[in-house]
N, CA, C and O atoms as CSV, one atom per row, in Angstrom:
chain,resi,resn,atom,element,x,y,z
A,1,MET,N,N,97.270,126.729,116.473
A,1,MET,CA,C,96.532,126.657,117.478
A,1,MET,C,C,95.811,127.975,117.689
A,1,MET,O,O,96.312,129.080,117.483
A,2,ARG,N,N,94.456,127.716,118.167
A,2,ARG,CA,C,93.750,129.133,119.055
A,2,ARG,C,C,93.325,129.064,120.004
A,2,ARG,O,O,92.468,128.222,120.270
A,3,ILE,N,N,93.782,129.939,120.860
A,3,ILE,CA,C,93.322,130.069,122.313
A,3,ILE,C,C,92.094,131.007,122.642
A,3,ILE,O,O,92.254,132.228,122.623
A,4,ILE,N,N,91.299,130.644,122.837
A,4,ILE,CA,C,90.018,131.247,123.411
A,4,ILE,C,C,89.450,131.646,124.946
A,4,ILE,O,O,89.400,130.689,125.719
A,5,VAL,N,N,89.057,132.829,125.426
A,5,VAL,CA,C,88.412,132.811,126.488
A,5,VAL,C,C,87.092,131.616,126.019
A,5,VAL,O,O,86.432,131.360,125.012
A,6,ASP,N,N,87.181,131.251,127.060
A,6,ASP,CA,C,85.939,129.883,126.906
A,6,ASP,C,C,84.527,130.351,128.218
A,6,ASP,O,O,84.641,130.839,129.342
A,7,ASP,N,N,83.518,130.010,127.577
A,7,ASP,CA,C,82.167,130.057,128.504
A,7,ASP,C,C,82.285,128.604,129.346
A,7,ASP,O,O,81.889,128.692,130.508
A,8,LEU,N,N,82.708,127.454,128.984
A,8,LEU,CA,C,82.618,126.617,129.687
A,8,LEU,C,C,81.452,125.856,129.422
A,8,LEU,O,O,80.950,125.165,130.309
A,9,SER,N,N,80.874,125.938,128.028
A,9,SER,CA,C,79.521,125.222,127.358
A,9,SER,C,C,79.772,123.817,126.514
A,9,SER,O,O,78.856,122.999,126.433
A,10,HIS,N,N,81.107,123.568,125.866
A,10,HIS,CA,C,81.696,122.744,125.133
A,10,HIS,C,C,81.486,121.314,125.854
A,10,HIS,O,O,81.691,121.232,127.065
A,11,PRO,N,N,81.098,120.246,125.146
A,11,PRO,CA,C,81.357,119.171,125.814
A,11,PRO,C,C,82.756,118.305,125.943
A,11,PRO,O,O,82.977,117.314,126.639
A,12,GLN,N,N,83.558,118.959,125.104
A,12,GLN,CA,C,84.818,118.401,125.115
A,12,GLN,C,C,85.554,119.070,126.281
A,12,GLN,O,O,86.455,118.483,126.880
A,13,VAL,N,N,85.127,120.397,126.615
A,13,VAL,CA,C,86.012,121.027,127.625
A,13,VAL,C,C,85.364,120.222,129.066
A,13,VAL,O,O,86.096,119.887,129.998
A,14,HIS,N,N,84.161,120.035,129.051
A,14,HIS,CA,C,83.153,119.118,130.485
A,14,HIS,C,C,84.424,118.090,130.299
A,14,HIS,O,O,85.459,118.333,130.919
A,15,ALA,N,N,84.358,117.181,129.621
A,15,ALA,CA,C,85.197,116.119,129.561
A,15,ALA,C,C,86.797,116.248,130.030
A,15,ALA,O,O,87.375,115.549,130.862
A,16,LEU,N,N,87.200,117.079,129.438
A,16,LEU,CA,C,88.745,117.494,130.116
A,16,LEU,C,C,88.656,117.713,131.601
A,16,LEU,O,O,89.357,117.178,132.460
A,17,LEU,N,N,87.529,118.723,131.798
A,17,LEU,CA,C,87.724,119.193,133.091
A,17,LEU,C,C,87.439,117.703,134.267
A,17,LEU,O,O,87.852,117.500,135.409
A,18,GLU,N,N,86.472,116.798,133.256
A,18,GLU,CA,C,86.420,115.609,134.600
A,18,GLU,C,C,87.567,114.582,134.586
A,18,GLU,O,O,87.873,113.961,135.604
A,19,GLU,N,N,88.205,114.416,133.386
A,19,GLU,CA,C,89.470,113.885,133.564
A,19,GLU,C,C,90.418,114.316,134.490
A,19,GLU,O,O,90.906,113.599,135.363
A,20,HIS,N,N,90.689,115.547,134.288
A,20,HIS,CA,C,91.207,116.313,135.548
A,20,HIS,C,C,91.093,116.181,136.909
A,20,HIS,O,O,92.046,115.922,137.643
A,21,LEU,N,N,89.539,116.411,137.407
A,21,LEU,CA,C,89.249,116.051,138.699
A,21,LEU,C,C,89.412,114.622,138.851
A,21,LEU,O,O,89.757,114.462,140.021
A,22,GLU,N,N,89.348,113.613,138.328
A,22,GLU,CA,C,89.615,112.411,138.444
A,22,GLU,C,C,90.927,111.798,138.747
A,22,GLU,O,O,91.150,110.848,139.498
A,23,ASP,N,N,92.015,112.707,137.830
A,23,ASP,CA,C,93.293,112.459,138.092
A,23,ASP,C,C,93.959,112.755,139.591
A,23,ASP,O,O,94.798,112.210,140.308
A,24,MET,N,N,92.997,114.077,139.661
A,24,MET,CA,C,93.484,115.162,141.349
A,24,MET,C,C,92.973,113.818,142.203
A,24,MET,O,O,93.880,113.199,142.758
A,25,ARG,N,N,91.574,113.286,142.372
A,25,ARG,CA,C,90.706,112.695,143.144
A,25,ARG,C,C,91.995,111.506,143.313
A,25,ARG,O,O,92.571,111.236,144.367
A,26,ALA,N,N,92.272,110.857,141.874
A,26,ALA,CA,C,93.216,109.779,142.095
A,26,ALA,C,C,94.607,109.687,142.851
A,26,ALA,O,O,95.120,108.673,143.323
A,27,THR,N,N,95.194,111.237,142.857
A,27,THR,CA,C,96.471,110.926,143.206
A,27,THR,C,C,97.051,111.900,144.529
A,27,THR,O,O,98.191,111.980,144.988
A,28,SER,N,N,95.463,112.772,145.034
A,28,SER,CA,C,95.549,113.359,146.168
A,28,SER,C,C,94.614,112.596,147.375
A,28,SER,O,O,93.796,111.691,147.216
A,29,PRO,N,N,94.967,113.186,148.465
A,29,PRO,CA,C,93.838,112.869,149.374
A,29,PRO,C,C,92.637,113.673,149.471
A,29,PRO,O,O,92.761,114.874,149.231
A,30,PRO,N,N,91.749,113.321,149.712
A,30,PRO,CA,C,90.350,114.361,149.614
A,30,PRO,C,C,90.548,115.721,149.983
A,30,PRO,O,O,90.140,116.675,149.322
A,31,GLU,N,N,91.115,115.785,150.941
A,31,GLU,CA,C,91.312,117.224,151.773
A,31,GLU,C,C,92.515,118.261,151.023
A,31,GLU,O,O,92.685,119.459,151.248
A,32,SER,N,N,93.346,117.292,149.977
A,32,SER,CA,C,94.246,118.147,149.491
A,32,SER,C,C,93.892,118.397,147.908
A,32,SER,O,O,94.743,118.861,147.149
A,33,VAL,N,N,92.570,118.052,147.468
A,33,VAL,CA,C,92.395,118.083,146.003
A,33,VAL,C,C,91.549,119.627,146.067
A,33,VAL,O,O,90.523,119.978,146.650
A,34,HIS,N,N,92.530,120.345,145.160
A,34,HIS,CA,C,91.985,121.975,145.125
A,34,HIS,C,C,91.519,122.289,143.927
A,34,HIS,O,O,91.001,123.405,143.924
A,35,ALA,N,N,91.495,121.647,142.732
A,35,ALA,CA,C,90.601,121.591,141.549
A,35,ALA,C,C,89.501,122.275,141.510
A,35,ALA,O,O,88.966,122.256,142.618
A,36,LEU,N,N,88.867,122.924,140.675
A,36,LEU,CA,C,87.720,123.594,140.832
A,36,LEU,C,C,86.715,122.703,139.781
A,36,LEU,O,O,87.285,122.119,138.859
A,37,ASP,N,N,85.703,122.622,139.860
A,37,ASP,CA,C,84.644,121.612,139.171
A,37,ASP,C,C,84.276,122.774,138.305
A,37,ASP,O,O,84.732,123.913,138.397
A,38,LEU,N,N,83.151,122.212,137.220
A,38,LEU,CA,C,82.668,123.452,136.403
A,38,LEU,C,C,81.990,124.939,136.962
A,38,LEU,O,O,82.166,126.102,136.597
A,39,SER,N,N,81.338,124.468,137.773
A,39,SER,CA,C,80.630,125.759,138.647
A,39,SER,C,C,81.622,126.348,139.203
A,39,SER,O,O,81.485,127.568,139.118
A,40,GLY,N,N,82.653,126.009,139.787
A,40,GLY,CA,C,83.656,126.666,140.802
A,40,GLY,C,C,84.307,127.539,139.339
A,40,GLY,O,O,84.420,128.759,139.457
A,41,LEU,N,N,84.557,127.143,138.520
A,41,LEU,CA,C,85.282,127.533,137.048
A,41,LEU,C,C,84.358,128.990,136.679
A,41,LEU,O,O,84.814,130.020,136.183
A,42,LYS,N,N,83.139,128.761,137.026
A,42,LYS,CA,C,82.312,129.786,136.164
A,42,LYS,C,C,82.110,131.240,137.298
A,42,LYS,O,O,81.250,132.116,137.209
A,43,HIS,N,N,83.207,131.111,138.328
A,43,HIS,CA,C,83.150,132.163,139.265
A,43,HIS,C,C,83.495,133.420,138.626
A,43,HIS,O,O,84.348,133.489,137.741
A,44,PRO,N,N,82.693,134.638,139.162
A,44,PRO,CA,C,83.517,135.972,138.115
A,44,PRO,C,C,84.879,136.142,138.164
A,44,PRO,O,O,85.587,136.534,137.236
A,45,THR,N,N,85.271,135.796,139.415
A,45,THR,CA,C,86.959,136.306,139.471
A,45,THR,C,C,87.938,135.331,138.734
A,45,THR,O,O,89.149,135.264,138.942
A,46,ILE,N,N,87.158,134.525,137.766
A,46,ILE,CA,C,87.967,133.614,137.058
A,46,ILE,C,C,87.690,133.767,135.676
A,46,ILE,O,O,86.584,133.992,135.184
A,47,THR,N,N,88.956,133.607,134.981
A,47,THR,CA,C,88.802,133.580,133.424
A,47,THR,C,C,89.188,132.389,132.743
A,47,THR,O,O,90.376,132.137,132.945
A,48,PHE,N,N,88.636,131.608,132.043
A,48,PHE,CA,C,88.896,130.307,131.484
A,48,PHE,C,C,89.330,130.343,130.089
A,48,PHE,O,O,88.658,131.004,129.297
A,49,PHE,N,N,90.389,129.703,129.681
A,49,PHE,CA,C,90.907,129.668,128.557
A,49,PHE,C,C,90.862,128.369,127.979
A,49,PHE,O,O,91.207,127.512,128.793
A,50,SER,N,N,90.508,127.851,126.673
A,50,SER,CA,C,90.658,126.728,126.135
A,50,SER,C,C,91.810,126.639,124.447
A,50,SER,O,O,91.645,127.561,123.648
A,51,ALA,N,N,92.495,125.913,124.215
A,51,ALA,CA,C,93.351,126.004,122.998
A,51,ALA,C,C,92.498,124.754,122.210
A,51,ALA,O,O,91.945,123.799,122.757
A,52,TRP,N,N,92.573,125.094,120.598
A,52,TRP,CA,C,91.737,124.427,119.893
A,52,TRP,C,C,92.679,124.246,118.606
A,52,TRP,O,O,93.513,125.076,118.245
A,53,GLU,N,N,92.460,123.260,118.095
A,53,GLU,CA,C,93.199,123.011,116.873
A,53,GLU,C,C,91.930,122.460,115.823
A,53,GLU,O,O,91.481,121.314,115.787
A,54,ASN,N,N,91.566,123.455,115.114
A,54,ASN,CA,C,90.121,123.043,114.324
A,54,ASN,C,C,89.129,122.693,115.462
A,54,ASN,O,O,88.977,123.462,116.411
A,55,ASP,N,N,88.494,121.586,115.360
A,55,ASP,CA,C,87.328,121.574,116.402
A,55,ASP,C,C,87.605,120.240,117.366
A,55,ASP,O,O,86.773,119.439,117.792
A,56,GLU,N,N,89.002,120.262,117.562
A,56,GLU,CA,C,90.052,119.298,118.643
A,56,GLU,C,C,90.511,120.247,119.764
A,56,GLU,O,O,91.199,121.254,119.593
A,57,LEU,N,N,90.044,119.795,120.914
A,57,LEU,CA,C,90.373,120.336,122.168
A,57,LEU,C,C,91.581,119.918,122.654
A,57,LEU,O,O,91.787,118.724,122.871
A,58,LEU,N,N,92.619,120.985,122.900
A,58,LEU,CA,C,94.155,120.564,123.304
A,58,LEU,C,C,94.321,121.145,124.409
A,58,LEU,O,O,95.546,121.085,124.517
A,59,GLY,N,N,93.898,121.740,125.433
A,59,GLY,CA,C,94.312,121.971,126.573
A,59,GLY,C,C,93.327,122.891,127.123
A,59,GLY,O,O,92.407,123.231,126.378
A,60,CYS,N,N,93.372,123.338,128.285
A,60,CYS,CA,C,92.838,124.628,128.956
A,60,CYS,C,C,93.840,125.160,130.176
A,60,CYS,O,O,94.853,124.566,130.548
A,61,ILE,N,N,93.399,126.241,130.640
A,61,ILE,CA,C,93.992,127.082,131.934
A,61,ILE,C,C,92.860,128.053,132.304
A,61,ILE,O,O,91.975,128.449,131.545
A,62,ALA,N,N,92.982,128.275,133.209
A,62,ALA,CA,C,92.250,129.527,133.999
A,62,ALA,C,C,92.977,130.321,135.100
A,62,ALA,O,O,93.679,129.787,135.959
A,63,ILE,N,N,92.765,131.547,135.007
A,63,ILE,CA,C,93.003,132.504,136.125
A,63,ILE,C,C,91.935,132.970,136.831
A,63,ILE,O,O,90.855,133.373,136.397
A,64,LYS,N,N,92.467,132.851,138.371
A,64,LYS,CA,C,91.670,133.524,139.518
A,64,LYS,C,C,92.161,134.767,139.972
A,64,LYS,O,O,93.163,134.875,140.678
A,65,GLN,N,N,91.350,135.864,139.507
A,65,GLN,CA,C,92.214,137.101,140.163
A,65,GLN,C,C,91.725,137.409,141.788
A,65,GLN,O,O,90.577,137.716,142.109
A,66,HIS,N,N,92.801,137.262,142.657
A,66,HIS,CA,C,92.482,137.525,144.157
A,66,HIS,C,C,92.427,138.940,144.482
A,66,HIS,O,O,91.772,139.424,145.405
A,67,ASN,N,N,93.159,139.566,143.661
A,67,ASN,CA,C,93.098,140.908,143.939
A,67,ASN,C,C,93.619,141.758,143.138
A,67,ASN,O,O,94.354,141.095,142.407
A,68,LYS,N,N,93.686,143.144,142.761
A,68,LYS,CA,C,94.114,143.802,141.618
A,68,LYS,C,C,95.514,143.276,141.327
A,68,LYS,O,O,95.704,142.934,140.160
A,69,ALA,N,N,96.746,143.124,142.368
A,69,ALA,CA,C,97.946,142.938,141.893
A,69,ALA,C,C,98.396,141.147,142.077
A,69,ALA,O,O,99.576,140.799,142.114
A,70,GLN,N,N,97.392,140.291,142.163
A,70,GLN,CA,C,97.738,138.978,142.623
A,70,GLN,C,C,96.730,138.189,141.755
A,70,GLN,O,O,95.573,138.608,141.716
A,71,GLY,N,N,97.123,136.904,140.941
A,71,GLY,CA,C,96.319,136.160,140.439
A,71,GLY,C,C,96.722,134.681,140.796
A,71,GLY,O,O,97.784,134.448,141.371
A,72,GLU,N,N,95.917,133.777,140.467
A,72,GLU,CA,C,96.333,132.018,140.868
A,72,GLU,C,C,96.174,131.354,139.541
A,72,GLU,O,O,95.157,131.515,138.867
A,73,ILE,N,N,96.930,130.791,139.255
A,73,ILE,CA,C,96.635,129.932,137.953
A,73,ILE,C,C,95.644,128.613,138.285
A,73,ILE,O,O,95.562,128.281,139.468
A,74,LYS,N,N,95.164,128.128,137.644
A,74,LYS,CA,C,93.839,127.149,137.760
A,74,LYS,C,C,93.653,126.192,136.871
A,74,LYS,O,O,93.562,126.599,135.713
A,75,SER,N,N,93.566,125.060,137.032
A,75,SER,CA,C,92.942,123.982,136.013
A,75,SER,C,C,93.805,123.878,134.598
A,75,SER,O,O,93.196,123.608,133.563
A,76,MET,N,N,95.330,124.113,134.579
A,76,MET,CA,C,96.050,123.758,133.486
A,76,MET,C,C,95.899,122.270,133.400
A,76,MET,O,O,96.093,121.550,134.379
A,77,ARG,N,N,95.454,121.689,131.896
A,77,ARG,CA,C,95.204,120.528,131.754
A,77,ARG,C,C,95.726,120.342,130.167
A,77,ARG,O,O,95.807,121.320,129.423
A,78,THR,N,N,95.982,119.337,129.842
A,78,THR,CA,C,96.053,118.738,128.093
A,78,THR,C,C,95.261,117.439,128.633
A,78,THR,O,O,95.170,116.908,129.740
A,79,PRO,N,N,94.707,117.157,127.304
A,79,PRO,CA,C,93.987,115.524,127.397
A,79,PRO,C,C,95.418,114.783,127.460
A,79,PRO,O,O,96.461,115.168,126.933
A,80,ARG,N,N,95.167,113.390,128.391
A,80,ARG,CA,C,96.277,112.598,128.139
A,80,ARG,C,C,96.736,112.012,126.934
A,80,ARG,O,O,97.854,111.520,126.779
A,81,ALA,N,N,95.530,112.105,125.797
A,81,ALA,CA,C,96.348,111.640,124.337
A,81,ALA,C,C,96.948,112.964,123.526
A,81,ALA,O,O,97.357,112.748,122.385
A,82,LYS,N,N,97.017,114.177,123.990
A,82,LYS,CA,C,97.434,115.046,123.187
A,82,LYS,C,C,98.515,115.640,123.602
A,82,LYS,O,O,98.950,116.566,122.918
A,83,ARG,N,N,99.303,115.195,124.994
A,83,ARG,CA,C,100.705,115.894,125.435
A,83,ARG,C,C,101.568,115.432,124.843
A,83,ARG,O,O,101.660,114.350,124.263
A,84,GLY,N,N,102.519,116.570,125.014
A,84,GLY,CA,C,103.761,116.613,124.267
A,84,GLY,C,C,103.992,117.425,122.795
A,84,GLY,O,O,104.923,117.383,121.990
A,85,ARG,N,N,102.841,118.109,122.812
A,85,ARG,CA,C,102.542,118.797,121.841
A,85,ARG,C,C,102.998,120.521,122.025
A,85,ARG,O,O,102.954,121.303,121.075
A,86,GLY,N,N,103.408,120.896,123.348
A,86,GLY,CA,C,103.796,122.184,123.854
A,86,GLY,C,C,102.556,122.994,123.611
A,86,GLY,O,O,102.571,124.167,123.239
A,87,THR,N,N,101.381,122.213,123.870
A,87,THR,CA,C,100.301,123.181,124.399
A,87,THR,C,C,100.324,123.977,125.726
A,87,THR,O,O,100.045,125.163,125.903
A,88,ALA,N,N,100.722,123.046,126.610
A,88,ALA,CA,C,100.841,123.653,127.982
A,88,ALA,C,C,101.470,124.519,128.001
A,88,ALA,O,O,100.987,125.409,128.702
A,89,ARG,N,N,102.763,124.858,127.375
A,89,ARG,CA,C,103.417,125.959,127.365
A,89,ARG,C,C,103.022,126.998,126.849
A,89,ARG,O,O,103.170,128.078,127.422
A,90,LEU,N,N,102.481,126.894,125.750
A,90,LEU,CA,C,101.670,128.106,124.825
A,90,LEU,C,C,100.584,128.539,126.011
A,90,LEU,O,O,100.528,129.723,126.346
A,91,LEU,N,N,99.667,127.484,126.678
A,91,LEU,CA,C,98.641,128.308,127.015
A,91,LEU,C,C,99.171,128.965,128.517
A,91,LEU,O,O,98.614,129.922,129.055
A,92,LEU,N,N,100.062,128.427,128.934
A,92,LEU,CA,C,100.999,129.108,130.125
A,92,LEU,C,C,101.397,130.804,129.632
A,92,LEU,O,O,101.032,131.774,130.297
A,93,LEU,N,N,102.165,130.904,128.412
A,93,LEU,CA,C,102.625,131.885,127.843
A,93,LEU,C,C,101.514,133.059,127.686
A,93,LEU,O,O,101.648,134.260,127.915
A,94,HIS,N,N,100.330,132.319,127.206
A,94,HIS,CA,C,99.045,133.275,127.088
A,94,HIS,C,C,98.543,133.576,128.059
A,94,HIS,O,O,98.212,134.754,128.196
A,95,LEU,N,N,98.322,132.727,128.992
A,95,LEU,CA,C,97.858,133.283,130.392
A,95,LEU,C,C,98.600,134.360,131.205
A,95,LEU,O,O,98.007,135.324,131.689
A,96,MET,N,N,100.281,134.097,131.370
A,96,MET,CA,C,101.075,135.384,131.771
A,96,MET,C,C,100.722,136.363,131.041
A,96,MET,O,O,100.607,137.361,131.752
A,97,ASP,N,N,100.464,136.598,129.847
A,97,ASP,CA,C,100.606,137.896,128.708
A,97,ASP,C,C,99.319,138.413,129.180
A,97,ASP,O,O,99.468,139.599,129.477
A,98,PHE,N,N,97.983,137.971,129.394
A,98,PHE,CA,C,96.839,138.168,129.781
A,98,PHE,C,C,96.622,138.841,130.933
A,98,PHE,O,O,95.853,139.766,131.195
A,99,ALA,N,N,97.953,137.834,132.031
A,99,ALA,CA,C,97.748,138.769,133.605
A,99,ALA,C,C,98.464,140.040,133.106
A,99,ALA,O,O,97.766,141.031,133.320
A,100,ARG,N,N,99.607,140.316,132.522
A,100,ARG,CA,C,100.242,141.370,132.407
A,100,ARG,C,C,99.122,142.646,132.326
A,100,ARG,O,O,98.938,143.572,133.115
A,101,GLU,N,N,98.452,142.313,131.049
A,101,GLU,CA,C,97.461,143.186,130.573
A,101,GLU,C,C,96.402,143.538,131.658
A,101,GLU,O,O,95.945,144.677,131.570
A,102,LYS,N,N,95.988,142.843,132.550
A,102,LYS,CA,C,94.903,143.161,133.307
A,102,LYS,C,C,96.040,143.651,134.858
A,102,LYS,O,O,95.657,143.474,136.015
A,103,GLY,N,N,97.163,144.149,134.559
A,103,GLY,CA,C,97.797,144.701,135.639
A,103,GLY,C,C,98.371,143.657,137.042
A,103,GLY,O,O,98.912,143.964,138.104
A,104,ILE,N,N,98.048,142.612,136.581
A,104,ILE,CA,C,98.625,141.533,137.777
A,104,ILE,C,C,99.803,141.610,137.618
A,104,ILE,O,O,100.311,141.692,136.500
A,105,GLU,N,N,100.572,141.597,138.899
A,105,GLU,CA,C,101.941,141.747,139.284
A,105,GLU,C,C,102.462,140.511,139.952
A,105,GLU,O,O,103.615,140.548,140.383
A,106,ALA,N,N,101.819,139.525,140.075
A,106,ALA,CA,C,102.600,138.126,140.858
A,106,ALA,C,C,101.314,137.298,140.315
A,106,ALA,O,O,100.141,137.627,140.140
A,107,LEU,N,N,102.060,136.027,140.111
A,107,LEU,CA,C,100.960,135.054,139.755
A,107,LEU,C,C,101.311,133.915,140.681
A,107,LEU,O,O,102.500,133.609,140.775
A,108,TYR,N,N,100.428,133.274,141.356
A,108,TYR,CA,C,100.547,132.117,141.890
A,108,TYR,C,C,100.129,130.633,141.588
A,108,TYR,O,O,99.272,130.534,140.710
A,109,LEU,N,N,100.554,129.510,142.127
A,109,LEU,CA,C,99.883,128.503,142.019
A,109,LEU,C,C,100.209,127.357,142.873
A,109,LEU,O,O,101.310,127.289,143.420
A,110,GLU,N,N,99.257,126.398,143.028
A,110,GLU,CA,C,99.550,125.221,143.925
A,110,GLU,C,C,99.260,124.172,142.978
A,110,GLU,O,O,98.424,124.184,142.074
A,111,THR,N,N,99.966,123.377,143.271
A,111,THR,CA,C,99.972,121.991,142.351
A,111,THR,C,C,100.641,120.698,143.465
A,111,THR,O,O,101.386,120.995,144.399
A,112,GLY,N,N,100.365,119.758,143.265
A,112,GLY,CA,C,100.970,118.359,144.061
A,112,GLY,C,C,102.019,118.316,144.395
A,112,GLY,O,O,102.800,118.900,143.643
A,113,SER,N,N,102.494,117.793,145.365
A,113,SER,CA,C,104.066,117.352,145.698
A,113,SER,C,C,104.351,116.108,145.293
A,113,SER,O,O,105.538,115.805,145.419
A,114,MET,N,N,103.541,115.175,144.784
A,114,MET,CA,C,103.619,113.957,144.314
A,114,MET,C,C,104.579,113.963,143.038
A,114,MET,O,O,104.868,115.004,142.448
A,115,ALA,N,N,105.134,112.461,142.598
A,115,ALA,CA,C,105.841,112.448,141.441
A,115,ALA,C,C,104.753,112.534,140.264
A,115,ALA,O,O,105.309,112.604,139.168
A,116,PHE,N,N,103.520,112.544,140.204
A,116,PHE,CA,C,102.739,112.519,139.359
A,116,PHE,C,C,102.620,114.070,138.863
A,116,PHE,O,O,102.147,114.374,137.768
A,117,PHE,N,N,103.005,114.802,139.608
A,117,PHE,CA,C,102.971,116.426,139.258
A,117,PHE,C,C,104.189,116.890,138.889
A,117,PHE,O,O,104.262,118.026,138.420
A,118,GLU,N,N,105.132,116.240,139.011
A,118,GLU,CA,C,106.671,117.028,138.435
A,118,GLU,C,C,106.799,117.411,137.327
A,118,GLU,O,O,107.627,118.299,137.128
A,119,PRO,N,N,105.956,116.831,136.119
A,119,PRO,CA,C,106.152,117.746,135.067
A,119,PRO,C,C,105.483,118.916,135.074
A,119,PRO,O,O,105.990,119.665,134.238
A,120,ALA,N,N,104.605,119.398,135.619
A,120,ALA,CA,C,103.994,120.497,135.634
A,120,ALA,C,C,104.923,121.529,136.655
A,120,ALA,O,O,104.847,122.751,136.529
A,121,ARG,N,N,105.746,120.925,137.611
A,121,ARG,CA,C,106.533,121.562,138.607
A,121,ARG,C,C,107.667,122.094,137.663
A,121,ARG,O,O,108.246,123.177,137.741
A,122,GLN,N,N,107.865,121.016,136.694
A,122,GLN,CA,C,108.958,121.679,135.838
A,122,GLN,C,C,108.743,122.615,134.966
A,122,GLN,O,O,109.470,123.607,134.941
A,123,LEU,N,N,107.644,122.446,134.052
A,123,LEU,CA,C,107.087,123.352,133.335
A,123,LEU,C,C,107.042,124.843,133.969
A,123,LEU,O,O,107.403,125.834,133.334
A,124,TYR,N,N,106.667,124.872,134.994
A,124,TYR,CA,C,106.372,126.274,135.845
A,124,TYR,C,C,108.001,127.056,136.037
A,124,TYR,O,O,108.266,128.233,135.792
A,125,ALA,N,N,108.993,125.925,136.578
A,125,ALA,CA,C,110.234,126.424,136.721
A,125,ALA,C,C,110.699,126.845,135.733
A,125,ALA,O,O,111.243,127.949,135.767
A,126,ARG,N,N,110.638,126.114,134.552
A,126,ARG,CA,C,111.287,126.622,133.248
A,126,ARG,C,C,110.739,127.957,132.784
A,126,ARG,O,O,111.095,128.513,131.745
A,127,HIS,N,N,109.881,128.406,133.606
A,127,HIS,CA,C,108.711,129.419,133.036
A,127,HIS,C,C,108.968,130.737,134.395
A,127,HIS,O,O,108.244,131.728,134.491
A,128,GLY,N,N,110.034,130.463,135.242
A,128,GLY,CA,C,110.144,131.441,136.301
A,128,GLY,C,C,109.713,131.502,137.423
A,128,GLY,O,O,110.088,132.266,138.312
A,129,PHE,N,N,108.631,130.451,137.484
A,129,PHE,CA,C,107.962,130.201,138.995
A,129,PHE,C,C,109.244,129.423,139.828
A,129,PHE,O,O,110.203,128.778,139.403
A,130,GLU,N,N,108.788,129.806,141.276
A,130,GLU,CA,C,109.791,129.591,142.140
A,130,GLU,C,C,108.636,129.166,143.356
A,130,GLU,O,O,107.530,129.656,143.585
A,131,PHE,N,N,109.378,128.045,144.030
A,131,PHE,CA,C,108.433,127.875,145.011
A,131,PHE,C,C,108.492,128.831,146.675
A,131,PHE,O,O,109.432,129.397,147.233
A,132,CYS,N,N,107.242,128.686,147.009
A,132,CYS,CA,C,106.782,129.467,148.097
A,132,CYS,C,C,105.946,129.383,149.312
A,132,CYS,O,O,105.336,128.322,149.180
A,133,GLY,N,N,105.714,129.746,150.044
A,133,GLY,CA,C,104.493,129.292,150.956
A,133,GLY,C,C,103.500,129.319,150.697
A,133,GLY,O,O,103.226,129.541,149.518
A,134,PRO,N,N,102.544,129.128,151.571
A,134,PRO,CA,C,101.017,128.914,151.273
A,134,PRO,C,C,100.304,130.430,150.875
A,134,PRO,O,O,100.792,131.434,151.393
A,135,PHE,N,N,99.490,130.524,150.223
A,135,PHE,CA,C,98.934,132.055,149.936
A,135,PHE,C,C,97.619,131.651,149.749
A,135,PHE,O,O,97.189,130.500,149.669
A,136,ALA,N,N,96.791,133.109,149.661
A,136,ALA,CA,C,95.341,133.115,149.690
A,136,ALA,C,C,94.564,132.376,150.673
A,136,ALA,O,O,94.456,132.932,151.766
A,137,ASP,N,N,94.015,131.279,150.531
A,137,ASP,CA,C,93.283,130.611,151.513
A,137,ASP,C,C,93.977,129.462,151.991
A,137,ASP,O,O,93.565,128.886,152.999
A,138,TYR,N,N,95.189,128.984,151.253
A,138,TYR,CA,C,95.712,127.652,151.529
A,138,TYR,C,C,96.463,127.591,152.822
A,138,TYR,O,O,96.561,128.650,153.443
A,139,THR,N,N,97.020,126.486,153.332
A,139,THR,CA,C,97.600,126.160,154.292
A,139,THR,C,C,98.604,125.395,154.154
A,139,THR,O,O,98.745,124.946,153.016
A,140,ASP,N,N,99.292,125.114,154.856
A,140,ASP,CA,C,100.613,124.404,154.763
A,140,ASP,C,C,100.344,122.804,154.553
A,140,ASP,O,O,99.883,122.225,155.537
A,141,ASP,N,N,100.584,122.027,153.375
A,141,ASP,CA,C,100.018,120.710,153.150
A,141,ASP,C,C,101.180,119.911,152.916
A,141,ASP,O,O,101.975,120.548,152.226
A,142,PRO,N,N,101.560,118.874,153.186
A,142,PRO,CA,C,102.622,117.976,152.330
A,142,PRO,C,C,102.437,117.698,151.164
A,142,PRO,O,O,103.279,117.413,150.313
A,143,ASN,N,N,100.866,117.800,151.033
A,143,ASN,CA,C,100.759,117.032,149.577
A,143,ASN,C,C,100.763,118.184,148.350
A,143,ASN,O,O,100.763,117.914,147.149
A,144,SER,N,N,100.765,119.312,148.841
A,144,SER,CA,C,100.807,120.286,147.893
A,144,SER,C,C,102.181,121.080,147.783
A,144,SER,O,O,102.904,121.011,148.777
A,145,CYS,N,N,102.664,121.881,146.618
A,145,CYS,CA,C,103.598,122.741,146.400
A,145,CYS,C,C,102.831,123.847,145.973
A,145,CYS,O,O,101.808,123.774,145.292
A,146,PHE,N,N,103.570,125.266,146.561
A,146,PHE,CA,C,103.139,126.611,146.060
A,146,PHE,C,C,104.378,127.099,145.564
A,146,PHE,O,O,105.483,127.001,146.098
A,147,MET,N,N,104.012,127.746,144.262
A,147,MET,CA,C,104.952,128.631,143.465
A,147,MET,C,C,104.349,129.953,143.128
A,147,MET,O,O,103.140,130.181,143.085
A,148,MET,N,N,105.226,130.728,142.913
A,148,MET,CA,C,104.696,132.068,142.256
A,148,MET,C,C,105.954,132.787,141.565
A,148,MET,O,O,107.118,132.514,141.860
A,149,ARG,N,N,105.651,133.546,140.804
A,149,ARG,CA,C,106.163,134.474,139.699
A,149,ARG,C,C,105.969,135.980,139.910
A,149,ARG,O,O,104.861,136.413,140.229
A,150,LEU,N,N,106.947,136.724,139.751
A,150,LEU,CA,C,106.702,138.139,139.716
A,150,LEU,C,C,106.397,138.608,138.068
A,150,LEU,O,O,107.127,138.109,137.212
A,151,LEU,N,N,105.464,139.434,137.703
A,151,LEU,CA,C,105.337,139.541,136.197
A,151,LEU,C,C,106.095,141.100,136.363
A,151,LEU,O,O,106.306,141.793,135.368
């Protein structure tokens, strides 16, 4: 598997992000969907990564740098048909290494509180993330869980 900084131009990436947004809209009320669309992921504060095996997209993850010391994980996703291969774990580890190299001291994330998001919460917890309160522009929301990890 190779993980690259992605320019968000590949049709497979577009399809994966649309699948991600569809799931978020299906499981969360509109005011609690914090996933970014394609244009949102092109913001200069965001670095987007994709994981590939030959010409097959295995997943994606992004980091939004809020300031010099704080980053936020965005758009962690593996295609439904490609889950269970360890791609999410490798993407998360890659992003954490990237954040350390950039001098980021703390990584934050928002994920859903519903059962659908339990595998994600477990993955983050296995890698040292702990529950915390809202950060950045987020507010308390019963549909959201917030997590962070010091690097």
